[in-house]
mmCIF file of the N, C-alpha and C atoms, coordinates in Angstrom:
data_MODEL
# 
_entry.id   MODEL 
# 
loop_
_atom_site.group_PDB 
_atom_site.id 
_atom_site.type_symbol 
_atom_site.label_atom_id 
_atom_site.label_alt_id 
_atom_site.label_comp_id 
_atom_site.label_asym_id 
_atom_site.label_entity_id 
_atom_site.label_seq_id 
_atom_site.pdbx_PDB_ins_code 
_atom_site.Cartn_x 
_atom_site.Cartn_y 
_atom_site.Cartn_z 
_atom_site.occupancy 
_atom_site.B_iso_or_equiv 
_atom_site.pdbx_formal_charge 
_atom_site.auth_seq_id 
_atom_site.auth_comp_id 
_atom_site.auth_asym_id 
_atom_site.auth_atom_id 
_atom_site.pdbx_PDB_model_num 
ATOM 1   N N  . MET A 1 1  ? -23.900 94.172 86.406  1.00 0.00 ? 1  MET A N  1 
ATOM 2   C CA . MET A 1 1  ? -22.513 94.080 87.129  1.00 0.00 ? 1  MET A CA 1 
ATOM 3   C C  . MET A 1 1  ? -22.135 95.115 86.137  1.00 0.00 ? 1  MET A C  1 
ATOM 4   N N  . PRO A 1 2  ? -20.943 95.885 87.033  1.00 0.00 ? 2  PRO A N  1 
ATOM 5   C CA . PRO A 1 2  ? -19.806 96.585 86.109  1.00 0.00 ? 2  PRO A CA 1 
ATOM 6   C C  . PRO A 1 2  ? -19.045 96.078 84.836  1.00 0.00 ? 2  PRO A C  1 
ATOM 7   N N  . GLU A 1 3  ? -18.703 96.347 83.815  1.00 0.00 ? 3  GLU A N  1 
ATOM 8   C CA . GLU A 1 3  ? -17.743 95.996 83.196  1.00 0.00 ? 3  GLU A CA 1 
ATOM 9   C C  . GLU A 1 3  ? -16.402 96.043 83.401  1.00 0.00 ? 3  GLU A C  1 
ATOM 10  N N  . TRP A 1 4  ? -15.642 96.828 84.609  1.00 0.00 ? 4  TRP A N  1 
ATOM 11  C CA . TRP A 1 4  ? -14.315 97.062 84.814  1.00 0.00 ? 4  TRP A CA 1 
ATOM 12  C C  . TRP A 1 4  ? -14.147 96.227 85.721  1.00 0.00 ? 4  TRP A C  1 
ATOM 13  N N  . TRP A 1 5  ? -14.553 95.087 86.531  1.00 0.00 ? 5  TRP A N  1 
ATOM 14  C CA . TRP A 1 5  ? -14.205 94.693 87.434  1.00 0.00 ? 5  TRP A CA 1 
ATOM 15  C C  . TRP A 1 5  ? -13.607 93.808 86.461  1.00 0.00 ? 5  TRP A C  1 
ATOM 16  N N  . LEU A 1 6  ? -13.918 93.309 85.688  1.00 0.00 ? 6  LEU A N  1 
ATOM 17  C CA . LEU A 1 6  ? -13.318 92.360 85.149  1.00 0.00 ? 6  LEU A CA 1 
ATOM 18  C C  . LEU A 1 6  ? -11.483 92.481 84.590  1.00 0.00 ? 6  LEU A C  1 
ATOM 19  N N  . GLU A 1 7  ? -11.629 93.613 84.162  1.00 0.00 ? 7  GLU A N  1 
ATOM 20  C CA . GLU A 1 7  ? -10.295 94.666 83.838  1.00 0.00 ? 7  GLU A CA 1 
ATOM 21  C C  . GLU A 1 7  ? -9.544  94.612 85.223  1.00 0.00 ? 7  GLU A C  1 
ATOM 22  N N  . ALA A 1 8  ? -9.742  94.791 86.680  1.00 0.00 ? 8  ALA A N  1 
ATOM 23  C CA . ALA A 1 8  ? -9.502  95.170 87.601  1.00 0.00 ? 8  ALA A CA 1 
ATOM 24  C C  . ALA A 1 8  ? -9.039  94.073 87.962  1.00 0.00 ? 8  ALA A C  1 
ATOM 25  N N  . THR A 1 9  ? -9.766  92.510 88.077  1.00 0.00 ? 9  THR A N  1 
ATOM 26  C CA . THR A 1 9  ? -9.699  91.266 89.220  1.00 0.00 ? 9  THR A CA 1 
ATOM 27  C C  . THR A 1 9  ? -8.860  90.404 88.160  1.00 0.00 ? 9  THR A C  1 
ATOM 28  N N  . LEU A 1 10 ? -8.959  90.495 86.785  1.00 0.00 ? 10 LEU A N  1 
ATOM 29  C CA . LEU A 1 10 ? -7.839  89.129 86.069  1.00 0.00 ? 10 LEU A CA 1 
ATOM 30  C C  . LEU A 1 10 ? -6.634  89.436 86.279  1.00 0.00 ? 10 LEU A C  1 
ATOM 31  N N  . PRO A 1 11 ? -6.134  90.613 85.860  1.00 0.00 ? 11 PRO A N  1 
ATOM 32  C CA . PRO A 1 11 ? -4.836  90.845 86.095  1.00 0.00 ? 11 PRO A CA 1 
ATOM 33  C C  . PRO A 1 11 ? -4.213  90.180 87.628  1.00 0.00 ? 11 PRO A C  1 
ATOM 34  N N  . ALA A 1 12 ? -5.294  90.794 88.577  1.00 0.00 ? 12 ALA A N  1 
ATOM 35  C CA . ALA A 1 12 ? -4.522  90.289 89.848  1.00 0.00 ? 12 ALA A CA 1 
ATOM 36  C C  . ALA A 1 12 ? -4.852  88.874 90.133  1.00 0.00 ? 12 ALA A C  1 
ATOM 37  N N  . VAL A 1 13 ? -6.085  88.378 89.512  1.00 0.00 ? 13 VAL A N  1 
ATOM 38  C CA . VAL A 1 13 ? -6.079  86.795 89.630  1.00 0.00 ? 13 VAL A CA 1 
ATOM 39  C C  . VAL A 1 13 ? -4.870  86.074 89.000  1.00 0.00 ? 13 VAL A C  1 
ATOM 40  N N  . VAL A 1 14 ? -4.573  86.516 88.255  1.00 0.00 ? 14 VAL A N  1 
ATOM 41  C CA . VAL A 1 14 ? -3.250  85.527 87.638  1.00 0.00 ? 14 VAL A CA 1 
ATOM 42  C C  . VAL A 1 14 ? -2.297  86.216 87.911  1.00 0.00 ? 14 VAL A C  1 
ATOM 43  N N  . PHE A 1 15 ? -1.839  86.926 88.600  1.00 0.00 ? 15 PHE A N  1 
ATOM 44  C CA . PHE A 1 15 ? -0.596  87.220 89.018  1.00 0.00 ? 15 PHE A CA 1 
ATOM 45  C C  . PHE A 1 15 ? -0.526  86.792 90.342  1.00 0.00 ? 15 PHE A C  1 
ATOM 46  N N  . GLY A 1 16 ? -1.693  86.642 90.925  1.00 0.00 ? 16 GLY A N  1 
ATOM 47  C CA . GLY A 1 16 ? -1.554  85.738 92.297  1.00 0.00 ? 16 GLY A CA 1 
ATOM 48  C C  . GLY A 1 16 ? -1.272  84.184 91.922  1.00 0.00 ? 16 GLY A C  1 
ATOM 49  N N  . LEU A 1 17 ? -2.287  83.303 91.082  1.00 0.00 ? 17 LEU A N  1 
ATOM 50  C CA . LEU A 1 17 ? -1.394  82.152 90.673  1.00 0.00 ? 17 LEU A CA 1 
ATOM 51  C C  . LEU A 1 17 ? -0.498  82.083 90.417  1.00 0.00 ? 17 LEU A C  1 
ATOM 52  N N  . MET A 1 18 ? 0.217   82.952 89.530  1.00 0.00 ? 18 MET A N  1 
ATOM 53  C CA . MET A 1 18 ? 1.629   82.806 88.931  1.00 0.00 ? 18 MET A CA 1 
ATOM 54  C C  . MET A 1 18 ? 2.170   83.254 90.059  1.00 0.00 ? 18 MET A C  1 
ATOM 55  N N  . PHE A 1 19 ? 2.133   83.960 90.855  1.00 0.00 ? 19 PHE A N  1 
ATOM 56  C CA . PHE A 1 19 ? 2.750   83.909 92.429  1.00 0.00 ? 19 PHE A CA 1 
ATOM 57  C C  . PHE A 1 19 ? 2.740   82.188 93.461  1.00 0.00 ? 19 PHE A C  1 
ATOM 58  N N  . LEU A 1 20 ? 1.707   81.820 93.112  1.00 0.00 ? 20 LEU A N  1 
ATOM 59  C CA . LEU A 1 20 ? 1.661   80.547 94.397  1.00 0.00 ? 20 LEU A CA 1 
ATOM 60  C C  . LEU A 1 20 ? 1.977   79.850 93.593  1.00 0.00 ? 20 LEU A C  1 
ATOM 61  N N  . VAL A 1 21 ? 2.231   79.311 92.020  1.00 0.00 ? 21 VAL A N  1 
ATOM 62  C CA . VAL A 1 21 ? 3.574   78.630 91.519  1.00 0.00 ? 21 VAL A CA 1 
ATOM 63  C C  . VAL A 1 21 ? 4.268   78.793 91.703  1.00 0.00 ? 21 VAL A C  1 
ATOM 64  N N  . TRP A 1 22 ? 4.827   80.228 91.476  1.00 0.00 ? 22 TRP A N  1 
ATOM 65  C CA . TRP A 1 22 ? 6.291   80.244 91.604  1.00 0.00 ? 22 TRP A CA 1 
ATOM 66  C C  . TRP A 1 22 ? 6.822   79.687 93.545  1.00 0.00 ? 22 TRP A C  1 
ATOM 67  N N  . VAL A 1 23 ? 6.219   80.292 94.267  1.00 0.00 ? 23 VAL A N  1 
ATOM 68  C CA . VAL A 1 23 ? 6.428   79.826 95.461  1.00 0.00 ? 23 VAL A CA 1 
ATOM 69  C C  . VAL A 1 23 ? 6.122   78.433 95.863  1.00 0.00 ? 23 VAL A C  1 
ATOM 70  N N  . ILE A 1 24 ? 5.348   77.501 95.287  1.00 0.00 ? 24 ILE A N  1 
ATOM 71  C CA . ILE A 1 24 ? 5.109   76.373 95.608  1.00 0.00 ? 24 ILE A CA 1 
ATOM 72  C C  . ILE A 1 24 ? 5.738   75.113 94.901  1.00 0.00 ? 24 ILE A C  1 
ATOM 73  N N  . LEU A 1 25 ? 6.603   75.542 93.689  1.00 0.00 ? 25 LEU A N  1 
ATOM 74  C CA . LEU A 1 25 ? 7.446   74.578 93.024  1.00 0.00 ? 25 LEU A CA 1 
ATOM 75  C C  . LEU A 1 25 ? 8.544   74.645 93.772  1.00 0.00 ? 25 LEU A C  1 
ATOM 76  N N  . PRO A 1 26 ? 9.127   73.242 94.050  1.00 0.00 ? 26 PRO A N  1 
ATOM 77  C CA . PRO A 1 26 ? 10.492  72.774 94.830  1.00 0.00 ? 26 PRO A CA 1 
ATOM 78  C C  . PRO A 1 26 ? 11.606  73.650 94.002  1.00 0.00 ? 26 PRO A C  1 
ATOM 79  N N  . SER A 1 27 ? 12.150  73.872 95.034  1.00 0.00 ? 27 SER A N  1 
ATOM 80  C CA . SER A 1 27 ? 13.557  74.680 94.502  1.00 0.00 ? 27 SER A CA 1 
ATOM 81  C C  . SER A 1 27 ? 14.719  73.961 94.095  1.00 0.00 ? 27 SER A C  1 
ATOM 82  N N  . THR A 1 28 ? 15.747  74.118 93.759  1.00 0.00 ? 28 THR A N  1 
ATOM 83  C CA . THR A 1 28 ? 17.147  73.248 93.162  1.00 0.00 ? 28 THR A CA 1 
ATOM 84  C C  . THR A 1 28 ? 17.835  73.339 94.484  1.00 0.00 ? 28 THR A C  1 
ATOM 85  N N  . ASP A 1 29 ? 19.045  72.494 94.554  1.00 0.00 ? 29 ASP A N  1 
ATOM 86  C CA . ASP A 1 29 ? 19.532  72.536 95.600  1.00 0.00 ? 29 ASP A CA 1 
ATOM 87  C C  . ASP A 1 29 ? 20.414  74.064 95.408  1.00 0.00 ? 29 ASP A C  1 
ATOM 88  N N  . GLY A 1 30 ? 20.639  74.424 96.979  1.00 0.00 ? 30 GLY A N  1 
ATOM 89  C CA . GLY A 1 30 ? 21.418  75.860 96.652  1.00 0.00 ? 30 GLY A CA 1 
ATOM 90  C C  . GLY A 1 30 ? 20.714  77.200 96.567  1.00 0.00 ? 30 GLY A C  1 
ATOM 91  N N  . GLU A 1 31 ? 19.414  77.008 95.861  1.00 0.00 ? 31 GLU A N  1 
ATOM 92  C CA . GLU A 1 31 ? 18.724  78.558 95.740  1.00 0.00 ? 31 GLU A CA 1 
ATOM 93  C C  . GLU A 1 31 ? 18.642  79.123 96.680  1.00 0.00 ? 31 GLU A C  1 
ATOM 94  N N  . THR A 1 32 ? 18.626  80.266 96.254  1.00 0.00 ? 32 THR A N  1 
ATOM 95  C CA . THR A 1 32 ? 18.702  81.559 97.507  1.00 0.00 ? 32 THR A CA 1 
ATOM 96  C C  . THR A 1 32 ? 17.572  82.839 97.015  1.00 0.00 ? 32 THR A C  1 
ATOM 97  N N  . ASP A 1 33 ? 16.412  82.140 96.257  1.00 0.00 ? 33 ASP A N  1 
ATOM 98  C CA . ASP A 1 33 ? 15.936  83.357 95.577  1.00 0.00 ? 33 ASP A CA 1 
ATOM 99  C C  . ASP A 1 33 ? 15.223  84.063 96.490  1.00 0.00 ? 33 ASP A C  1 
ATOM 100 N N  . PHE A 1 34 ? 14.056  84.756 96.527  1.00 0.00 ? 34 PHE A N  1 
ATOM 101 C CA . PHE A 1 34 ? 13.111  85.157 97.242  1.00 0.00 ? 34 PHE A CA 1 
ATOM 102 C C  . PHE A 1 34 ? 11.956  84.238 97.424  1.00 0.00 ? 34 PHE A C  1 
ATOM 103 N N  . ALA A 1 35 ? 11.712  83.427 96.117  1.00 0.00 ? 35 ALA A N  1 
ATOM 104 C CA . ALA A 1 35 ? 11.179  82.343 96.644  1.00 0.00 ? 35 ALA A CA 1 
ATOM 105 C C  . ALA A 1 35 ? 11.108  81.652 97.275  1.00 0.00 ? 35 ALA A C  1 
ATOM 106 N N  . SER A 1 36 ? 12.588  81.091 97.637  1.00 0.00 ? 36 SER A N  1 
ATOM 107 C CA . SER A 1 36 ? 13.144  79.912 98.563  1.00 0.00 ? 36 SER A CA 1 
ATOM 108 C C  . SER A 1 36 ? 12.907  80.714 100.138 1.00 0.00 ? 36 SER A C  1 
ATOM 109 N N  . LYS A 1 37 ? 13.097  82.132 100.170 1.00 0.00 ? 37 LYS A N  1 
ATOM 110 C CA . LYS A 1 37 ? 13.067  82.388 101.501 1.00 0.00 ? 37 LYS A CA 1 
ATOM 111 C C  . LYS A 1 37 ? 11.579  82.209 102.049 1.00 0.00 ? 37 LYS A C  1 
ATOM 112 N N  . ILE A 1 38 ? 10.521  82.517 100.849 1.00 0.00 ? 38 ILE A N  1 
ATOM 113 C CA . ILE A 1 38 ? 9.054   82.420 101.466 1.00 0.00 ? 38 ILE A CA 1 
ATOM 114 C C  . ILE A 1 38 ? 8.330   80.815 101.686 1.00 0.00 ? 38 ILE A C  1 
ATOM 115 N N  . ARG A 1 39 ? 9.326   80.085 100.918 1.00 0.00 ? 39 ARG A N  1 
ATOM 116 C CA . ARG A 1 39 ? 8.617   78.738 100.833 1.00 0.00 ? 39 ARG A CA 1 
ATOM 117 C C  . ARG A 1 39 ? 9.238   78.270 102.261 1.00 0.00 ? 39 ARG A C  1 
ATOM 118 N N  . ASP A 1 40 ? 10.574  78.539 102.707 1.00 0.00 ? 40 ASP A N  1 
ATOM 119 C CA . ASP A 1 40 ? 10.784  78.159 104.047 1.00 0.00 ? 40 ASP A CA 1 
ATOM 120 C C  . ASP A 1 40 ? 10.364  78.687 105.151 1.00 0.00 ? 40 ASP A C  1 
ATOM 121 N N  . LYS A 1 41 ? 9.694   80.011 104.914 1.00 0.00 ? 41 LYS A N  1 
ATOM 122 C CA . LYS A 1 41 ? 8.974   80.708 106.175 1.00 0.00 ? 41 LYS A CA 1 
ATOM 123 C C  . LYS A 1 41 ? 7.450   79.748 106.277 1.00 0.00 ? 41 LYS A C  1 
ATOM 124 N N  . ILE A 1 42 ? 7.151   79.335 105.086 1.00 0.00 ? 42 ILE A N  1 
ATOM 125 C CA . ILE A 1 42 ? 5.685   78.573 105.039 1.00 0.00 ? 42 ILE A CA 1 
ATOM 126 C C  . ILE A 1 42 ? 5.663   77.453 105.581 1.00 0.00 ? 42 ILE A C  1 
ATOM 127 N N  . PHE A 1 43 ? 6.654   76.679 104.932 1.00 0.00 ? 43 PHE A N  1 
ATOM 128 C CA . PHE A 1 43 ? 6.831   75.414 104.802 1.00 0.00 ? 43 PHE A CA 1 
ATOM 129 C C  . PHE A 1 43 ? 7.956   75.029 106.208 1.00 0.00 ? 43 PHE A C  1 
ATOM 130 N N  . LYS A 1 44 ? 8.597   75.743 106.905 1.00 0.00 ? 44 LYS A N  1 
ATOM 131 C CA . LYS A 1 44 ? 9.532   75.694 107.502 1.00 0.00 ? 44 LYS A CA 1 
ATOM 132 C C  . LYS A 1 44 ? 10.395  74.475 107.735 1.00 0.00 ? 44 LYS A C  1 
ATOM 133 N N  . LYS A 1 45 ? 10.786  74.744 106.790 1.00 0.00 ? 45 LYS A N  1 
ATOM 134 C CA . LYS A 1 45 ? 12.233  73.413 106.565 1.00 0.00 ? 45 LYS A CA 1 
ATOM 135 C C  . LYS A 1 45 ? 12.962  73.948 107.033 1.00 0.00 ? 45 LYS A C  1 
# 
């Protein structure tokens, strides 16, 4: 297995997990940032 795959996939995995946590965490009242818009589209509030 080539060594470069870890250097390529590790940042993508970390970014993806952080993005999911950012979107899944509940928002505060009146929050209108990008994550709130994504969360509203996913969960259809």
